[in-house]
mmJSON file of the N, C-alpha and C atoms, coordinates in Angstrom:
{"data_MODEL":{"atom_site":{
"group_PDB":["ATOM","ATOM","ATOM","ATOM","ATOM","ATOM","ATOM","ATOM","ATOM","ATOM","ATOM","ATOM","ATOM","ATOM","ATOM","ATOM","ATOM","ATOM","ATOM","ATOM","ATOM","ATOM","ATOM","ATOM","ATOM","ATOM","ATOM","ATOM","ATOM","ATOM","ATOM","ATOM","ATOM","ATOM","ATOM","ATOM","ATOM","ATOM","ATOM","ATOM","ATOM","ATOM","ATOM","ATOM","ATOM","ATOM","ATOM","ATOM","ATOM","ATOM","ATOM","ATOM","ATOM","ATOM","ATOM","ATOM","ATOM","ATOM","ATOM","ATOM","ATOM","ATOM","ATOM","ATOM","ATOM","ATOM","ATOM","ATOM","ATOM","ATOM","ATOM","ATOM","ATOM","ATOM","ATOM","ATOM","ATOM","ATOM","ATOM","ATOM","ATOM","ATOM","ATOM","ATOM","ATOM","ATOM","ATOM","ATOM","ATOM","ATOM","ATOM","ATOM","ATOM","ATOM","ATOM","ATOM","ATOM","ATOM","ATOM","ATOM","ATOM","ATOM","ATOM","ATOM","ATOM","ATOM","ATOM","ATOM","ATOM","ATOM","ATOM","ATOM","ATOM","ATOM","ATOM","ATOM","ATOM","ATOM","ATOM","ATOM","ATOM","ATOM","ATOM","ATOM","ATOM","ATOM","ATOM","ATOM","ATOM","ATOM","ATOM","ATOM","ATOM","ATOM","ATOM","ATOM","ATOM","ATOM","ATOM","ATOM","ATOM","ATOM","ATOM","ATOM","ATOM","ATOM","ATOM","ATOM","ATOM","ATOM","ATOM","ATOM","ATOM","ATOM","ATOM","ATOM","ATOM","ATOM","ATOM","ATOM","ATOM","ATOM","ATOM","ATOM","ATOM","ATOM","ATOM","ATOM","ATOM","ATOM","ATOM","ATOM","ATOM","ATOM","ATOM","ATOM","ATOM","ATOM","ATOM","ATOM","ATOM","ATOM","ATOM","ATOM","ATOM","ATOM","ATOM","ATOM","ATOM","ATOM","ATOM","ATOM","ATOM","ATOM","ATOM","ATOM","ATOM","ATOM","ATOM","ATOM","ATOM","ATOM","ATOM","ATOM","ATOM","ATOM","ATOM","ATOM","ATOM","ATOM","ATOM","ATOM","ATOM","ATOM","ATOM","ATOM","ATOM","ATOM","ATOM","ATOM","ATOM","ATOM","ATOM","ATOM","ATOM","ATOM","ATOM","ATOM","ATOM","ATOM","ATOM","ATOM","ATOM","ATOM","ATOM","ATOM","ATOM","ATOM","ATOM","ATOM","ATOM","ATOM","ATOM"],
"id":[1,2,3,4,5,6,7,8,9,10,11,12,13,14,15,16,17,18,19,20,21,22,23,24,25,26,27,28,29,30,31,32,33,34,35,36,37,38,39,40,41,42,43,44,45,46,47,48,49,50,51,52,53,54,55,56,57,58,59,60,61,62,63,64,65,66,67,68,69,70,71,72,73,74,75,76,77,78,79,80,81,82,83,84,85,86,87,88,89,90,91,92,93,94,95,96,97,98,99,100,101,102,103,104,105,106,107,108,109,110,111,112,113,114,115,116,117,118,119,120,121,122,123,124,125,126,127,128,129,130,131,132,133,134,135,136,137,138,139,140,141,142,143,144,145,146,147,148,149,150,151,152,153,154,155,156,157,158,159,160,161,162,163,164,165,166,167,168,169,170,171,172,173,174,175,176,177,178,179,180,181,182,183,184,185,186,187,188,189,190,191,192,193,194,195,196,197,198,199,200,201,202,203,204,205,206,207,208,209,210,211,212,213,214,215,216,217,218,219,220,221,222,223,224,225,226,227,228,229,230,231,232,233,234,235,236,237,238,239,240,241,242,243],
"type_symbol":["N","C","C","N","C","C","N","C","C","N","C","C","N","C","C","N","C","C","N","C","C","N","C","C","N","C","C","N","C","C","N","C","C","N","C","C","N","C","C","N","C","C","N","C","C","N","C","C","N","C","C","N","C","C","N","C","C","N","C","C","N","C","C","N","C","C","N","C","C","N","C","C","N","C","C","N","C","C","N","C","C","N","C","C","N","C","C","N","C","C","N","C","C","N","C","C","N","C","C","N","C","C","N","C","C","N","C","C","N","C","C","N","C","C","N","C","C","N","C","C","N","C","C","N","C","C","N","C","C","N","C","C","N","C","C","N","C","C","N","C","C","N","C","C","N","C","C","N","C","C","N","C","C","N","C","C","N","C","C","N","C","C","N","C","C","N","C","C","N","C","C","N","C","C","N","C","C","N","C","C","N","C","C","N","C","C","N","C","C","N","C","C","N","C","C","N","C","C","N","C","C","N","C","C","N","C","C","N","C","C","N","C","C","N","C","C","N","C","C","N","C","C","N","C","C","N","C","C","N","C","C","N","C","C","N","C","C","N","C","C","N","C","C"],
"label_atom_id":["N","CA","C","N","CA","C","N","CA","C","N","CA","C","N","CA","C","N","CA","C","N","CA","C","N","CA","C","N","CA","C","N","CA","C","N","CA","C","N","CA","C","N","CA","C","N","CA","C","N","CA","C","N","CA","C","N","CA","C","N","CA","C","N","CA","C","N","CA","C","N","CA","C","N","CA","C","N","CA","C","N","CA","C","N","CA","C","N","CA","C","N","CA","C","N","CA","C","N","CA","C","N","CA","C","N","CA","C","N","CA","C","N","CA","C","N","CA","C","N","CA","C","N","CA","C","N","CA","C","N","CA","C","N","CA","C","N","CA","C","N","CA","C","N","CA","C","N","CA","C","N","CA","C","N","CA","C","N","CA","C","N","CA","C","N","CA","C","N","CA","C","N","CA","C","N","CA","C","N","CA","C","N","CA","C","N","CA","C","N","CA","C","N","CA","C","N","CA","C","N","CA","C","N","CA","C","N","CA","C","N","CA","C","N","CA","C","N","CA","C","N","CA","C","N","CA","C","N","CA","C","N","CA","C","N","CA","C","N","CA","C","N","CA","C","N","CA","C","N","CA","C","N","CA","C","N","CA","C","N","CA","C","N","CA","C","N","CA","C","N","CA","C","N","CA","C","N","CA","C","N","CA","C"],
"label_alt_id":[null,null,null,null,null,null,null,null,null,null,null,null,null,null,null,null,null,null,null,null,null,null,null,null,null,null,null,null,null,null,null,null,null,null,null,null,null,null,null,null,null,null,null,null,null,null,null,null,null,null,null,null,null,null,null,null,null,null,null,null,null,null,null,null,null,null,null,null,null,null,null,null,null,null,null,null,null,null,null,null,null,null,null,null,null,null,null,null,null,null,null,null,null,null,null,null,null,null,null,null,null,null,null,null,null,null,null,null,null,null,null,null,null,null,null,null,null,null,null,null,null,null,null,null,null,null,null,null,null,null,null,null,null,null,null,null,null,null,null,null,null,null,null,null,null,null,null,null,null,null,null,null,null,null,null,null,null,null,null,null,null,null,null,null,null,null,null,null,null,null,null,null,null,null,null,null,null,null,null,null,null,null,null,null,null,null,null,null,null,null,null,null,null,null,null,null,null,null,null,null,null,null,null,null,null,null,null,null,null,null,null,null,null,null,null,null,null,null,null,null,null,null,null,null,null,null,null,null,null,null,null,null,null,null,null,null,null,null,null,null,null,null,null],
"label_comp_id":["UNK","UNK","UNK","UNK","UNK","UNK","UNK","UNK","UNK","UNK","UNK","UNK","UNK","UNK","UNK","UNK","UNK","UNK","UNK","UNK","UNK","UNK","UNK","UNK","UNK","UNK","UNK","UNK","UNK","UNK","UNK","UNK","UNK","UNK","UNK","UNK","UNK","UNK","UNK","UNK","UNK","UNK","UNK","UNK","UNK","UNK","UNK","UNK","UNK","UNK","UNK","UNK","UNK","UNK","UNK","UNK","UNK","UNK","UNK","UNK","UNK","UNK","UNK","UNK","UNK","UNK","UNK","UNK","UNK","UNK","UNK","UNK","UNK","UNK","UNK","UNK","UNK","UNK","UNK","UNK","UNK","UNK","UNK","UNK","UNK","UNK","UNK","UNK","UNK","UNK","UNK","UNK","UNK","UNK","UNK","UNK","UNK","UNK","UNK","UNK","UNK","UNK","UNK","UNK","UNK","UNK","UNK","UNK","UNK","UNK","UNK","UNK","UNK","UNK","UNK","UNK","UNK","UNK","UNK","UNK","UNK","UNK","UNK","UNK","UNK","UNK","UNK","UNK","UNK","UNK","UNK","UNK","UNK","UNK","UNK","UNK","UNK","UNK","UNK","UNK","UNK","UNK","UNK","UNK","UNK","UNK","UNK","UNK","UNK","UNK","UNK","UNK","UNK","UNK","UNK","UNK","UNK","UNK","UNK","UNK","UNK","UNK","UNK","UNK","UNK","UNK","UNK","UNK","UNK","UNK","UNK","UNK","UNK","UNK","UNK","UNK","UNK","UNK","UNK","UNK","UNK","UNK","UNK","UNK","UNK","UNK","UNK","UNK","UNK","UNK","UNK","UNK","UNK","UNK","UNK","UNK","UNK","UNK","UNK","UNK","UNK","UNK","UNK","UNK","UNK","UNK","UNK","UNK","UNK","UNK","UNK","UNK","UNK","UNK","UNK","UNK","UNK","UNK","UNK","UNK","UNK","UNK","UNK","UNK","UNK","UNK","UNK","UNK","UNK","UNK","UNK","UNK","UNK","UNK","UNK","UNK","UNK","UNK","UNK","UNK","UNK","UNK","UNK"],
"label_asym_id":["A","A","A","A","A","A","A","A","A","A","A","A","A","A","A","A","A","A","A","A","A","A","A","A","A","A","A","A","A","A","A","A","A","A","A","A","A","A","A","A","A","A","A","A","A","A","A","A","A","A","A","A","A","A","A","A","A","A","A","A","A","A","A","A","A","A","A","A","A","A","A","A","A","A","A","A","A","A","A","A","A","A","A","A","A","A","A","A","A","A","A","A","A","A","A","A","A","A","A","A","A","A","A","A","A","A","A","A","A","A","A","A","A","A","A","A","A","A","A","A","A","A","A","A","A","A","A","A","A","A","A","A","A","A","A","A","A","A","A","A","A","A","A","A","A","A","A","A","A","A","A","A","A","A","A","A","A","A","A","A","A","A","A","A","A","A","A","A","A","A","A","A","A","A","A","A","A","A","A","A","A","A","A","A","A","A","A","A","A","A","A","A","A","A","A","A","A","A","A","A","A","A","A","A","A","A","A","A","A","A","A","A","A","A","A","A","A","A","A","A","A","A","A","A","A","A","A","A","A","A","A","A","A","A","A","A","A","A","A","A","A","A","A"],
"label_entity_id":["1","1","1","1","1","1","1","1","1","1","1","1","1","1","1","1","1","1","1","1","1","1","1","1","1","1","1","1","1","1","1","1","1","1","1","1","1","1","1","1","1","1","1","1","1","1","1","1","1","1","1","1","1","1","1","1","1","1","1","1","1","1","1","1","1","1","1","1","1","1","1","1","1","1","1","1","1","1","1","1","1","1","1","1","1","1","1","1","1","1","1","1","1","1","1","1","1","1","1","1","1","1","1","1","1","1","1","1","1","1","1","1","1","1","1","1","1","1","1","1","1","1","1","1","1","1","1","1","1","1","1","1","1","1","1","1","1","1","1","1","1","1","1","1","1","1","1","1","1","1","1","1","1","1","1","1","1","1","1","1","1","1","1","1","1","1","1","1","1","1","1","1","1","1","1","1","1","1","1","1","1","1","1","1","1","1","1","1","1","1","1","1","1","1","1","1","1","1","1","1","1","1","1","1","1","1","1","1","1","1","1","1","1","1","1","1","1","1","1","1","1","1","1","1","1","1","1","1","1","1","1","1","1","1","1","1","1","1","1","1","1","1","1"],
"label_seq_id":[1,1,1,2,2,2,3,3,3,4,4,4,5,5,5,6,6,6,7,7,7,8,8,8,9,9,9,10,10,10,11,11,11,12,12,12,13,13,13,14,14,14,15,15,15,16,16,16,17,17,17,18,18,18,19,19,19,20,20,20,21,21,21,22,22,22,23,23,23,24,24,24,25,25,25,26,26,26,27,27,27,28,28,28,29,29,29,30,30,30,31,31,31,32,32,32,33,33,33,34,34,34,35,35,35,36,36,36,37,37,37,38,38,38,39,39,39,40,40,40,41,41,41,42,42,42,43,43,43,44,44,44,45,45,45,46,46,46,47,47,47,48,48,48,49,49,49,50,50,50,51,51,51,52,52,52,53,53,53,54,54,54,55,55,55,56,56,56,57,57,57,58,58,58,59,59,59,60,60,60,61,61,61,62,62,62,63,63,63,64,64,64,65,65,65,66,66,66,67,67,67,68,68,68,69,69,69,70,70,70,71,71,71,72,72,72,73,73,73,74,74,74,75,75,75,76,76,76,77,77,77,78,78,78,79,79,79,80,80,80,81,81,81],
"pdbx_PDB_ins_code":[null,null,null,null,null,null,null,null,null,null,null,null,null,null,null,null,null,null,null,null,null,null,null,null,null,null,null,null,null,null,null,null,null,null,null,null,null,null,null,null,null,null,null,null,null,null,null,null,null,null,null,null,null,null,null,null,null,null,null,null,null,null,null,null,null,null,null,null,null,null,null,null,null,null,null,null,null,null,null,null,null,null,null,null,null,null,null,null,null,null,null,null,null,null,null,null,null,null,null,null,null,null,null,null,null,null,null,null,null,null,null,null,null,null,null,null,null,null,null,null,null,null,null,null,null,null,null,null,null,null,null,null,null,null,null,null,null,null,null,null,null,null,null,null,null,null,null,null,null,null,null,null,null,null,null,null,null,null,null,null,null,null,null,null,null,null,null,null,null,null,null,null,null,null,null,null,null,null,null,null,null,null,null,null,null,null,null,null,null,null,null,null,null,null,null,null,null,null,null,null,null,null,null,null,null,null,null,null,null,null,null,null,null,null,null,null,null,null,null,null,null,null,null,null,null,null,null,null,null,null,null,null,null,null,null,null,null,null,null,null,null,null,null],
"Cartn_x":[-4.912,-6.11,-6.885,-7.462,-8.253,-9.654,-10.615,-12.003,-12.654,-13.494,-14.174,-15.676,-16.266,-17.718,-18.25,-19.018,-19.593,-21.058,-21.467,-22.844,-23.547,-24.547,-25.315,-26.796,-27.596,-29.033,-29.371,-30.369,-30.753,-31.052,-31.662,-32.015,-30.773,-29.663,-28.439,-27.776,-27.884,-27.231,-28.044,-29.352,-30.236,-31.266,-31.091,-32.071,-33.471,-34.469,-35.86,-36.14,-35.543,-35.798,-35.151,-34.186,-33.49,-34.199,-33.979,-34.54,-33.938,-34.748,-34.24,-34.062,-32.867,-32.547,-31.162,-30.947,-29.666,-29.232,-27.98,-27.42,-26.418,-26.388,-25.452,-24.449,-23.191,-22.12,-21.316,-21.108,-20.33,-18.849,-18.062,-16.618,-15.933,-14.681,-13.929,-13.604,-13.247,-12.874,-11.632,-10.699,-9.478,-9.778,-10.696,-11.087,-11.813,-12.665,-13.364,-12.365,-11.365,-10.349,-9.59,-9.304,-8.606,-9.461,-10.744,-11.646,-11.819,-11.903,-12.058,-10.857,-9.664,-8.452,-8.386,-8.741,-8.73,-9.729,-10.899,-11.92,-11.488,-10.928,-10.436,-9.311,-8.393,-7.229,-7.612,-8.598,-8.979,-10.138,-10.75,-11.928,-13.056,-13.189,-14.253,-15.202,-16.368,-17.323,-16.935,-17.447,-17.229,-17.759,-18.902,-19.496,-18.566,-17.993,-17.08,-15.849,-15.301,-14.128,-14.461,-15.612,-16.025,-16.275,-16.89,-17.119,-15.792,-14.841,-13.529,-12.806,-12.845,-12.181,-12.807,-14.112,-14.82,-14.45,-14.411,-14.058,-12.621,-11.704,-10.307,-10.161,-10.884,-10.827,-11.386,-12.481,-13.077,-12.09,-11.422,-10.436,-9.242,-8.785,-7.667,-8.006,-9.197,-9.62,-9.693,-10.201,-10.274,-8.883,-7.958,-6.608,-5.879,-6.105,-5.495,-6.018,-7.31,-7.896,-7.348,-7.222,-6.671,-5.227,-4.451,-3.062,-2.976,-3.834,-3.848,-4.237,-5.197,-5.61,-4.476,-3.768,-2.638,-1.52,-1.259,-0.219,-0.567,-1.83,-2.262,-2.157,-2.511,-2.441,-0.996,-0.091,1.325,1.927,1.431,1.939,1.563,0.492,0.062,0.607,1.776,2.482,1.637,0.898,0.074,-1.034,-1.677,-2.758,-2.213,-1.005,-0.422,-0.109,0.342,0.705,-0.507],
"Cartn_y":[44.751,45.289,44.151,44.352,43.317,43.841,42.963,43.379,42.518,43.128,42.419,42.401,41.24,41.154,41.205,42.208,42.35,41.94,41.123,40.692,41.499,42.25,43.055,42.852,43.245,43.199,44.223,43.925,44.787,46.21,46.37,47.701,48.552,47.92,48.665,49.127,48.314,48.63,49.639,49.454,50.333,50.958,52.239,52.907,52.858,53.094,52.995,53.884,55.071,55.995,55.542,54.627,54.166,52.967,52.762,51.549,50.323,49.311,48.106,47.009,46.879,45.82,45.296,44.048,43.414,42.735,42.931,42.278,41.238,40.114,39.052,38.902,38.877,38.663,37.473,36.514,35.331,35.62,35.371,35.554,34.341,34.155,33.025,33.284,32.216,32.354,33.225,33.097,33.911,35.393,35.68,37.077,37.617,36.81,37.221,37.533,36.68,36.904,38.198,38.449,39.685,40.9,40.873,41.981,42.165,41.061,41.125,41.821,41.429,42.035,43.527,43.908,45.331,46.128,45.58,46.284,46.447,45.404,45.482,46.512,46.45,47.338,48.803,49.06,50.443,50.942,50.034,50.376,50.921,50.353,50.719,49.537,49.801,48.718,47.933,46.731,45.895,46.597,47.223,47.936,49.034,49.792,50.871,50.311,49.231,48.615,48.121,47.462,46.982,48.127,49.197,50.374,50.946,51.081,51.624,50.707,49.408,48.447,48.473,48.558,48.606,49.864,50.99,52.252,52.217,51.693,51.599,50.676,49.567,48.634,49.287,50.023,50.718,51.728,52.484,53.469,52.793,51.677,50.945,50.464,49.901,49.414,50.561,51.704,52.872,53.296,53.398,53.833,52.818,51.534,50.514,50.638,50.882,51.088,52.335,53.397,54.643,54.454,53.728,53.442,52.646,51.654,50.851,51.707,52.604,53.493,54.425,54.999,55.869,55.105,53.885,53.063,52.784,52.468,52.225,53.504,54.62,55.901,56.274,56.036,56.356,55.532,54.336,53.489,54.056,54.835,55.474,56.902,57.065,58.366,59.502,59.246,60.307,60.761,59.817,60.152,60.791,60.392,60.893,62.378,62.794,64.217,64.97],
"Cartn_z":[56.701,57.288,57.927,59.087,59.747,60.006,59.993,60.184,61.256,62.041,63.121,62.872,62.967,62.88,64.305,64.582,65.91,65.854,66.792,66.858,67.941,67.526,68.461,68.176,69.14,68.897,67.828,67.025,65.913,66.365,67.545,68.032,68.303,68.677,68.945,67.657,66.633,65.36,64.572,64.539,63.767,64.699,65.036,65.901,65.274,66.086,65.655,64.446,64.389,63.29,61.977,62.045,60.855,60.239,58.932,58.322,59.003,59.239,59.894,58.861,58.369,57.439,57.766,57.442,57.695,56.413,56.042,54.875,55.34,54.673,55.005,53.881,54.24,53.278,53.772,52.9,53.273,53.069,54.101,54.033,54.646,54.297,54.843,56.311,57.006,58.414,58.572,57.642,57.743,57.52,56.596,56.381,57.603,58.19,59.405,60.512,60.657,61.685,61.425,60.166,59.799,60.123,59.728,60.024,61.531,62.227,63.689,64.33,63.909,64.468,64.155,62.943,62.578,63.403,63.585,64.362,65.807,66.37,67.746,67.862,66.91,66.917,66.756,65.902,65.607,66.454,67.226,68.027,67.151,65.962,65.023,64.877,64.351,64.127,62.877,62.807,61.629,60.385,60.499,59.368,58.868,59.781,59.406,58.689,59.203,58.588,57.185,57.027,55.712,54.743,55.218,54.366,53.87,54.775,54.402,53.425,53.689,52.807,51.42,51.363,50.087,49.302,49.986,49.321,48.803,49.604,49.166,47.955,47.963,46.838,45.57,45.72,44.58,43.992,44.844,44.38,43.715,44.3,43.72,42.317,42.142,40.825,39.821,40.249,39.371,38.913,39.867,39.531,38.656,38.88,38.027,36.598,36.448,35.122,34.457,35.223,34.704,34.252,35.041,34.7,33.397,33.239,32.01,30.81,30.997,29.905,29.483,30.457,30.135,29.447,29.891,29.263,27.805,27.538,26.155,25.332,25.914,25.208,24.891,25.822,25.601,24.475,24.258,23.17,21.808,21.757,20.518,20.504,19.892,19.93,19.376,18.308,17.704,18.659,19.298,20.227,21.511,21.922,23.149,23.029,21.873,21.681,21.275],
"occupancy":[1.0,1.0,1.0,1.0,1.0,1.0,1.0,1.0,1.0,1.0,1.0,1.0,1.0,1.0,1.0,1.0,1.0,1.0,1.0,1.0,1.0,1.0,1.0,1.0,1.0,1.0,1.0,1.0,1.0,1.0,1.0,1.0,1.0,1.0,1.0,1.0,1.0,1.0,1.0,1.0,1.0,1.0,1.0,1.0,1.0,1.0,1.0,1.0,1.0,1.0,1.0,1.0,1.0,1.0,1.0,1.0,1.0,1.0,1.0,1.0,1.0,1.0,1.0,1.0,1.0,1.0,1.0,1.0,1.0,1.0,1.0,1.0,1.0,1.0,1.0,1.0,1.0,1.0,1.0,1.0,1.0,1.0,1.0,1.0,1.0,1.0,1.0,1.0,1.0,1.0,1.0,1.0,1.0,1.0,1.0,1.0,1.0,1.0,1.0,1.0,1.0,1.0,1.0,1.0,1.0,1.0,1.0,1.0,1.0,1.0,1.0,1.0,1.0,1.0,1.0,1.0,1.0,1.0,1.0,1.0,1.0,1.0,1.0,1.0,1.0,1.0,1.0,1.0,1.0,1.0,1.0,1.0,1.0,1.0,1.0,1.0,1.0,1.0,1.0,1.0,1.0,1.0,1.0,1.0,1.0,1.0,1.0,1.0,1.0,1.0,1.0,1.0,1.0,1.0,1.0,1.0,1.0,1.0,1.0,1.0,1.0,1.0,1.0,1.0,1.0,1.0,1.0,1.0,1.0,1.0,1.0,1.0,1.0,1.0,1.0,1.0,1.0,1.0,1.0,1.0,1.0,1.0,1.0,1.0,1.0,1.0,1.0,1.0,1.0,1.0,1.0,1.0,1.0,1.0,1.0,1.0,1.0,1.0,1.0,1.0,1.0,1.0,1.0,1.0,1.0,1.0,1.0,1.0,1.0,1.0,1.0,1.0,1.0,1.0,1.0,1.0,1.0,1.0,1.0,1.0,1.0,1.0,1.0,1.0,1.0,1.0,1.0,1.0,1.0,1.0,1.0,1.0,1.0,1.0,1.0,1.0,1.0,1.0,1.0,1.0,1.0,1.0,1.0],
"B_iso_or_equiv":[0.0,0.0,0.0,0.0,0.0,0.0,0.0,0.0,0.0,0.0,0.0,0.0,0.0,0.0,0.0,0.0,0.0,0.0,0.0,0.0,0.0,0.0,0.0,0.0,0.0,0.0,0.0,0.0,0.0,0.0,0.0,0.0,0.0,0.0,0.0,0.0,0.0,0.0,0.0,0.0,0.0,0.0,0.0,0.0,0.0,0.0,0.0,0.0,0.0,0.0,0.0,0.0,0.0,0.0,0.0,0.0,0.0,0.0,0.0,0.0,0.0,0.0,0.0,0.0,0.0,0.0,0.0,0.0,0.0,0.0,0.0,0.0,0.0,0.0,0.0,0.0,0.0,0.0,0.0,0.0,0.0,0.0,0.0,0.0,0.0,0.0,0.0,0.0,0.0,0.0,0.0,0.0,0.0,0.0,0.0,0.0,0.0,0.0,0.0,0.0,0.0,0.0,0.0,0.0,0.0,0.0,0.0,0.0,0.0,0.0,0.0,0.0,0.0,0.0,0.0,0.0,0.0,0.0,0.0,0.0,0.0,0.0,0.0,0.0,0.0,0.0,0.0,0.0,0.0,0.0,0.0,0.0,0.0,0.0,0.0,0.0,0.0,0.0,0.0,0.0,0.0,0.0,0.0,0.0,0.0,0.0,0.0,0.0,0.0,0.0,0.0,0.0,0.0,0.0,0.0,0.0,0.0,0.0,0.0,0.0,0.0,0.0,0.0,0.0,0.0,0.0,0.0,0.0,0.0,0.0,0.0,0.0,0.0,0.0,0.0,0.0,0.0,0.0,0.0,0.0,0.0,0.0,0.0,0.0,0.0,0.0,0.0,0.0,0.0,0.0,0.0,0.0,0.0,0.0,0.0,0.0,0.0,0.0,0.0,0.0,0.0,0.0,0.0,0.0,0.0,0.0,0.0,0.0,0.0,0.0,0.0,0.0,0.0,0.0,0.0,0.0,0.0,0.0,0.0,0.0,0.0,0.0,0.0,0.0,0.0,0.0,0.0,0.0,0.0,0.0,0.0,0.0,0.0,0.0,0.0,0.0,0.0,0.0,0.0,0.0,0.0,0.0,0.0],
"pdbx_formal_charge":[null,null,null,null,null,null,null,null,null,null,null,null,null,null,null,null,null,null,null,null,null,null,null,null,null,null,null,null,null,null,null,null,null,null,null,null,null,null,null,null,null,null,null,null,null,null,null,null,null,null,null,null,null,null,null,null,null,null,null,null,null,null,null,null,null,null,null,null,null,null,null,null,null,null,null,null,null,null,null,null,null,null,null,null,null,null,null,null,null,null,null,null,null,null,null,null,null,null,null,null,null,null,null,null,null,null,null,null,null,null,null,null,null,null,null,null,null,null,null,null,null,null,null,null,null,null,null,null,null,null,null,null,null,null,null,null,null,null,null,null,null,null,null,null,null,null,null,null,null,null,null,null,null,null,null,null,null,null,null,null,null,null,null,null,null,null,null,null,null,null,null,null,null,null,null,null,null,null,null,null,null,null,null,null,null,null,null,null,null,null,null,null,null,null,null,null,null,null,null,null,null,null,null,null,null,null,null,null,null,null,null,null,null,null,null,null,null,null,null,null,null,null,null,null,null,null,null,null,null,null,null,null,null,null,null,null,null,null,null,null,null,null,null],
"auth_seq_id":[1,1,1,2,2,2,3,3,3,4,4,4,5,5,5,6,6,6,7,7,7,8,8,8,9,9,9,10,10,10,11,11,11,12,12,12,13,13,13,14,14,14,15,15,15,16,16,16,17,17,17,18,18,18,19,19,19,20,20,20,21,21,21,22,22,22,23,23,23,24,24,24,25,25,25,26,26,26,27,27,27,28,28,28,29,29,29,30,30,30,31,31,31,32,32,32,33,33,33,34,34,34,35,35,35,36,36,36,37,37,37,38,38,38,39,39,39,40,40,40,41,41,41,42,42,42,43,43,43,44,44,44,45,45,45,46,46,46,47,47,47,48,48,48,49,49,49,50,50,50,51,51,51,52,52,52,53,53,53,54,54,54,55,55,55,56,56,56,57,57,57,58,58,58,59,59,59,60,60,60,61,61,61,62,62,62,63,63,63,64,64,64,65,65,65,66,66,66,67,67,67,68,68,68,69,69,69,70,70,70,71,71,71,72,72,72,73,73,73,74,74,74,75,75,75,76,76,76,77,77,77,78,78,78,79,79,79,80,80,80,81,81,81],
"auth_comp_id":["UNK","UNK","UNK","UNK","UNK","UNK","UNK","UNK","UNK","UNK","UNK","UNK","UNK","UNK","UNK","UNK","UNK","UNK","UNK","UNK","UNK","UNK","UNK","UNK","UNK","UNK","UNK","UNK","UNK","UNK","UNK","UNK","UNK","UNK","UNK","UNK","UNK","UNK","UNK","UNK","UNK","UNK","UNK","UNK","UNK","UNK","UNK","UNK","UNK","UNK","UNK","UNK","UNK","UNK","UNK","UNK","UNK","UNK","UNK","UNK","UNK","UNK","UNK","UNK","UNK","UNK","UNK","UNK","UNK","UNK","UNK","UNK","UNK","UNK","UNK","UNK","UNK","UNK","UNK","UNK","UNK","UNK","UNK","UNK","UNK","UNK","UNK","UNK","UNK","UNK","UNK","UNK","UNK","UNK","UNK","UNK","UNK","UNK","UNK","UNK","UNK","UNK","UNK","UNK","UNK","UNK","UNK","UNK","UNK","UNK","UNK","UNK","UNK","UNK","UNK","UNK","UNK","UNK","UNK","UNK","UNK","UNK","UNK","UNK","UNK","UNK","UNK","UNK","UNK","UNK","UNK","UNK","UNK","UNK","UNK","UNK","UNK","UNK","UNK","UNK","UNK","UNK","UNK","UNK","UNK","UNK","UNK","UNK","UNK","UNK","UNK","UNK","UNK","UNK","UNK","UNK","UNK","UNK","UNK","UNK","UNK","UNK","UNK","UNK","UNK","UNK","UNK","UNK","UNK","UNK","UNK","UNK","UNK","UNK","UNK","UNK","UNK","UNK","UNK","UNK","UNK","UNK","UNK","UNK","UNK","UNK","UNK","UNK","UNK","UNK","UNK","UNK","UNK","UNK","UNK","UNK","UNK","UNK","UNK","UNK","UNK","UNK","UNK","UNK","UNK","UNK","UNK","UNK","UNK","UNK","UNK","UNK","UNK","UNK","UNK","UNK","UNK","UNK","UNK","UNK","UNK","UNK","UNK","UNK","UNK","UNK","UNK","UNK","UNK","UNK","UNK","UNK","UNK","UNK","UNK","UNK","UNK","UNK","UNK","UNK","UNK","UNK","UNK"],
"auth_asym_id":["A","A","A","A","A","A","A","A","A","A","A","A","A","A","A","A","A","A","A","A","A","A","A","A","A","A","A","A","A","A","A","A","A","A","A","A","A","A","A","A","A","A","A","A","A","A","A","A","A","A","A","A","A","A","A","A","A","A","A","A","A","A","A","A","A","A","A","A","A","A","A","A","A","A","A","A","A","A","A","A","A","A","A","A","A","A","A","A","A","A","A","A","A","A","A","A","A","A","A","A","A","A","A","A","A","A","A","A","A","A","A","A","A","A","A","A","A","A","A","A","A","A","A","A","A","A","A","A","A","A","A","A","A","A","A","A","A","A","A","A","A","A","A","A","A","A","A","A","A","A","A","A","A","A","A","A","A","A","A","A","A","A","A","A","A","A","A","A","A","A","A","A","A","A","A","A","A","A","A","A","A","A","A","A","A","A","A","A","A","A","A","A","A","A","A","A","A","A","A","A","A","A","A","A","A","A","A","A","A","A","A","A","A","A","A","A","A","A","A","A","A","A","A","A","A","A","A","A","A","A","A","A","A","A","A","A","A","A","A","A","A","A","A"],
"auth_atom_id":["N","CA","C","N","CA","C","N","CA","C","N","CA","C","N","CA","C","N","CA","C","N","CA","C","N","CA","C","N","CA","C","N","CA","C","N","CA","C","N","CA","C","N","CA","C","N","CA","C","N","CA","C","N","CA","C","N","CA","C","N","CA","C","N","CA","C","N","CA","C","N","CA","C","N","CA","C","N","CA","C","N","CA","C","N","CA","C","N","CA","C","N","CA","C","N","CA","C","N","CA","C","N","CA","C","N","CA","C","N","CA","C","N","CA","C","N","CA","C","N","CA","C","N","CA","C","N","CA","C","N","CA","C","N","CA","C","N","CA","C","N","CA","C","N","CA","C","N","CA","C","N","CA","C","N","CA","C","N","CA","C","N","CA","C","N","CA","C","N","CA","C","N","CA","C","N","CA","C","N","CA","C","N","CA","C","N","CA","C","N","CA","C","N","CA","C","N","CA","C","N","CA","C","N","CA","C","N","CA","C","N","CA","C","N","CA","C","N","CA","C","N","CA","C","N","CA","C","N","CA","C","N","CA","C","N","CA","C","N","CA","C","N","CA","C","N","CA","C","N","CA","C","N","CA","C","N","CA","C","N","CA","C","N","CA","C","N","CA","C","N","CA","C","N","CA","C","N","CA","C","N","CA","C"],
"pdbx_PDB_model_num":[1,1,1,1,1,1,1,1,1,1,1,1,1,1,1,1,1,1,1,1,1,1,1,1,1,1,1,1,1,1,1,1,1,1,1,1,1,1,1,1,1,1,1,1,1,1,1,1,1,1,1,1,1,1,1,1,1,1,1,1,1,1,1,1,1,1,1,1,1,1,1,1,1,1,1,1,1,1,1,1,1,1,1,1,1,1,1,1,1,1,1,1,1,1,1,1,1,1,1,1,1,1,1,1,1,1,1,1,1,1,1,1,1,1,1,1,1,1,1,1,1,1,1,1,1,1,1,1,1,1,1,1,1,1,1,1,1,1,1,1,1,1,1,1,1,1,1,1,1,1,1,1,1,1,1,1,1,1,1,1,1,1,1,1,1,1,1,1,1,1,1,1,1,1,1,1,1,1,1,1,1,1,1,1,1,1,1,1,1,1,1,1,1,1,1,1,1,1,1,1,1,1,1,1,1,1,1,1,1,1,1,1,1,1,1,1,1,1,1,1,1,1,1,1,1,1,1,1,1,1,1,1,1,1,1,1,1,1,1,1,1,1,1]
}}}
């Protein structure tokens, strides 16, 4: 997955009716290049790519935890049945 950081004027990113706040996240140059390539490739904004990546990571962590819980439960034959 690649992500692109797009630099725009604040007014373009956050319309007047929206809250005007900016968050800064520090990332490595290689991660920036990856995000940039993904954004260019998908024609999506950097924010959209980061949102999607964050959601996928959250789901992956949940499923890994669930898998570990099931594995522990299966080891306990009495609890499994």
